[in-house]
N, C-alpha and C positions, 0 to 999 in steps of 0.2 A: 684250163678246163673247168667248166662250169659245174656245180654241185647239182644243178637242175639236170644236167645231162644224165644223172643216175635215178630220175624219177620213173617210176612205172605204176600203171593202175592195177590195184589189187582189190577185188571184191571182199567186203567185210566178212562174209561167211567162211572165206577160206583161211582166215586167221584162226589157228587151233586154239581153243580156250581150254581144252583138258587133252591128257595124254590119250594115246590108243588104248583100247581096253586092256591089252597085255603089252609088257614091254619088248619092243623089237616087231611089233606087228604094224609095221609102216611101210610105205612105198619107197621106191628107190629109182631116182632117175639118173641114168648114166650117160655122161656127156664125153664124147671123144674131143678133146680140145684142138686135135689137128685136122679133123675132117667136120666137125661140127654135128656129126650123127648123134641122134638120140636114141635111148633104149629104155622102155618102161619096164621096170622089175619090181620085186619085192626085196625088202632088206635082208630076209633070212638067206637070200642068195649071196650076199656080200662075200662070205669067204671064197666061194668059187670064182668071183671076179677078181680076186687080188692075184696078181702074178706071183709065181714062185719066186723066192729070194728077196721079195719085197720086205722092207723094215717099216712096221706100223708105230707111229709116235702117238701116244695118248697124253692128254693133261689130266693128272690125277688130283687137281685142286678140288676141295670139298666146299660147298655152299654154305656160308655162315648163315645162321638164323637171324638175319641183320636188319629186319623191319621191327621196329619198336613202337609203342604208343605211349603217351604220356599225358598228364593233365596239366594245363597251365595253373600254376599255384594260385595265382591271384583271382582267377575266373572259373577254373574247373573245366574249362573248354578242352577238348581232346586235340593233341597235335600227333602227327605221324612224323617219325625220324627214320632214316636209313643210315645205320652205322657203316661207314666205308673202311676206316682203319684207325688204330690207336695212334696216337701222336705223343711223344715224350718231349715235354717242355721243362725248363729249369724250375725246380721246386715243386715238381708234381710227380705223384707216384704212378708207376706203369699202369696203364689200363684205365686211369682216370679220366684222361682227355681223349676225345674221339673226333675225327674229322667225319661230319656228317652231312647229309642233304635233308632239309627240313621241307615238309608240305607248307605252302604259303610262307615262304622263306622271308619274303619282306617283313612279315609281322614278327618274326622271331629275332629279335634285337638283343645286343649285348645286355646282360644284367636280368634278362627274363628268367625266371626261375620255374621248374617243372617238377612233377612228382612222377616217379615211375614205380611200375611193380616191384615187389620185393622189399619195399622200404627205401630205396634209393631216391635221391633228388640230384638234380643238376641244374646247371645255368649257362647261358651263352656267354663265351668269353670275347672281349675285344680281340680284333685279330688284325693290328695296325700294319703287320709285316706281310699280310696276305698269305700266311701258311696254308690256310685251308683252300684259298683260291676260288675265284669266280662265285658261283652260286653256293658254295658250301660253307658250313660253320663249324666253329670250334665248341664243343660241348664238353664241359667238365662235370663230372659224376662226383657224388659224395664219397663213393667207395669204388674200387676198381671193378671194371666190367669184363668179364671174360667169357669164353665160349660156354662154360657151365652155366653162367647166368642166362647167357642168350638162348641156351637149349631149353631152359624152363619158360622163359619170358618172351623171346623172341618169336617172329614169324618168318616163314619162307619168303623171300623178296621176289615174288612172282613179277615179271615185266609189265609194263603199263598197258600193254595191248591185250593183255588177258584181264578181262573185265569181271573179276570176282575175287574174293578173299581167298587166301590160302586155306586149304583143307588138309585132312589127315593124309590123303593120298599124295599130296605134294611133297610131305617130308620124305618119301621114298622116290616118287617118280621124277622130282626135279633135281636128283642127285644121281650120279654115275654109280654103277655098280662097283666100280673100281676106285672111287673117290678115297682119298687118304689124308691129304693135307689141308686143314680148314683155312679158308681165307678169302675166298670168292664172294661178292655180293650179287653175282649172277652165275648161272650154271654154264659150263662150256658144253652146249647143248647138242653138238654132233655127237657126243659120247652117251647121251640119254638112250639111244636105239640099242647099245650093246647090253647083252645078256651074258651070264656065265656060260651057257650053252654055246653062244656064238663065239666067244673068246677060246672055249675048248675046242671048238672045229677049226678055228685059225690056228692053235697049236697043233692039232692033229694033220693039218695040210703042211706043217712046217714053216708057217709064216712067222717071222721074228717080230717080237713087240717089245717097246720100252715105253718110258713115260718121262715127261718134264712136268713141273709145277709152275703154272702161272696163275696168279690169283686174279681173276677177272674183275675189273673195276668197272665204274659206270663210262668210262672214256671210250670204250669199243661200242657202247649203245647209245650215248647221248647223240642228239641231231647235229649234223654239220650245219652250223649257223652262218658260214662265210659264203658268199656267193662264188666265189673261187676256192676250189677245194684245196689248191696249194697253200692258202692261207690258214687253213684249220690246223689247230695244234691239239695233238692227242694228249689226254691225261695219261700220267705215269702209272705204270703197272709193275709189280714185282714178280720176279721169278727165279726159278732153280733149276741148275741142270747139274745131274751128278756125273762122276767120273765114268760110271758104268754106261750111262745113255750116250756120253760123248764118244766113248770107245765103239759103241754100236753104230752110231751114226757115221763117225770118221770111217770105220771099216766099210760100210755100205757105200760111201761115196767113192772110196779107193777102188771097190770091186765093180763099180757101175751098176750096183743094184738099186732100184727105186725106193725112194723114202716116200712114204705115204703119211701125211700128217691128218690125224684125227681132229677136225675142228680148225678154224681160223685162229684160235688162241695158240695151238701148237705151232702153226704157220709163223706166228709173230714171235714166238719165242725162239725157235730155231733159226729164222733169218735174223733175229736181233744179236744172237750169241756167235754167229759164224764169223769167224776171223778170215776175211778173203785173203789176207797176204800169207798167213800160214796155213790156211785150208784146215782149219780145226774149229772144234766148238769150244767157247770159254765156258769154263765150269765155275760152280759156286752160286752165290745170291748175287743177283743183278736187278736192273731195272730198265724198263724200255718205254719209249714214247713213239716208237716206229709207226709210220702211217704209210701203208701200202696201197698204191692205186695205180691206174695204168701208166706203163712206162717203168715200173719197178722190174729189176732183173733178178730173178729168184737163184739163189746159190744152193740150196740145200733142198727144198720141197720139189718133188717130182709128181706126185699125185696128191689129190685133195679129197676127203670125205667131209662133207659139210651139211648144214641145213639150207633152207631158202631164207634169204634176209630181207630186211626192211628196205623200202625206197630211200634213195640219198643217204644211205648209212655207210659208214667206214667199211662195214663187212661186204656189202654189195660192190663197193670199190675194190676191196681186196680180191674177190673171186673175179671180179673183171680184169684186174691186173693179171690174174693167173691163168684165165681161159681166154680172155679177150671180150672186150664189151659186148660185141655183136653176138658171139657165141652164148654169153651168159644171158643176155635179154631175148635171144630166140629161145634157150631153153627155159626161161621164166614164162615167156608167153605160152610155150607149150604146157608148162606146169599149170597155169592158170586155165587153159583150155581142158585139160584132163583132170581138173579139180583136186590137185595135189594140196595137202595141208600145209600151211606156211608158219614159219618162225619156230619158237622154242619147242612147242610141242607137236610140231608139224613133221612132215615127211623129209627124207634124206635125198642127197645128191653126190654121187661119186664123179668126180672129174679126173680124167686119166689121159 
């Protein structure tokens, strides 16, 4: 299967640069994956479109203010880093070494020193064992960097197709209202639509809900660079499933009730943790490199609420696996014709 098979043309003006004026004031395209029927709705109608007995699964990961700026100590030139996750190396204190992505990465060589806000300094480490991997670097700080420091000096890591710097509004709107566990470098964007009122309405309808935690890394969003998509290797992401969530999911599956994943990150978490032999979810801290594309057989997820995804991305491949490539591309053509807003701050889609 060719990566280019998942290309589609998208007018630039349909890529949402800002969120809707009010959270949840978005459009909703409903796709029946059995018939291909499409229905144009508004997101506020979502609770009425969820079948009684459905279990909704959200990703409660919180976005870290992971974009930071520094000066090259020798020249004073500005450099942008995206802090992915801390790495504990022998002889280093926790939080002092981070896996990072650097702007103009080829110029950021081992030994180069930087000055950061708050009096911190840092330098690029040699990485002979490839611990960072690929285009990433290991950056060692003079003092531990934690979320308290990042909340003061970091920026919201808006995706590259949003062509502006982060603003005050993004601190709220690029975060779900139920975000709890910090660790993502990108928002689980399907959840951005939900408001406390919508969650209350779901509860009032007797719709059960639960959460997983998958810390979204860049692997989900980086472009697929192989011609054959089967050769693409996903970056590893960390996730956690609690005993309570496992109990609710397993009970729903036993009783034949639909499991509706809110976002592709919830899909990847559930499908990664499902033990097919024992028909249960593995609990606790885990990691995944799962790559879902057409031909994959889903074992847990029956319904999917999601956003519209970028061409040739692993996300558009995942939804194509779930609903069928022809169905998804018909839906995307319809969305373009109707001028739905695409990507992180865009409109939404319910596949059932």
